[in-house]
C-alpha angles and dihedrals in degrees: 000000000000120000092211117123122220112236113227114237113238113222107214129189116203119205116185135164094241140017094252093056091044091055093045091055101036102044097062090045092049091054089063113097094223100044125078121190112225115214121219089246094055104032098130092141132013129190098184132011120206111205121190116194137158092218139359094260125171088261093053093048089050089051092051091050093048091051091049093048095043102042108008084224126163111243139219111207121202106189130178087217136349132182132210097270092045091051091055090049090050092052090050087055092057098264105154100170130042122191116181106233093238090059098039103115120170091255093051093048090050091049091049092051091052092046091050092048091053092053097259133121139224129199133159109259094250091052092047091052091048092049092051091049090050091051091048091051091050091051093047101040105028113020106033095054087058095045094253134132127217086253090065091249128119121230090254091051091049090051092052093046092049091055091045088054088054089057100254118150126226095271093049092048090050091051094048094049096037091241134129118257088243090056091051091050090050090052092050093045091049093052095047093046097044095047095037093241121163103221145331096292089050090052091051090048090052091052091049092052090047089055096236096118 
């Protein structure tokens, strides 16, 4: 039996403001053995979308949201310019990699597509720092005053989920947190319903991914 591993083909959708730019971005990607360019006519499934735009206009933001809603695909954004608020909007739309247009060589675009397809992210250092500062401001000025965490969980919910992750049952969690069993069940039900989680293990997995346990 061969020990060779089959490389998964990445299905990439390229959205550009004009045919020339579309060709300049898509042709080098298409020459890669593990990247397939998806045409608009046959875009049944998309792994990564590459969006080229001069600015984050209303039309571009609408495009990003449509791609997110239709495919749930990670996105690589190649903007001519982008400010702090626009960067945050882009991240909300599932943009995981940003390449300033002036620095977007074929090799860097290809690398960004692969990183996005593997679940990673890529931002210039100044943008990453700005994004982290924006998140910190949101936590400090918006979420914390209302008893919320950036994960969307309250401190009580985090406490319950941490104990669930340790294997404690409802009665043990109630005892640890000085709550009634009914209150613990209400917390768990509230989390699963609000975040559209299937069950308790799914809720614990969400908390793990959010980095709160």
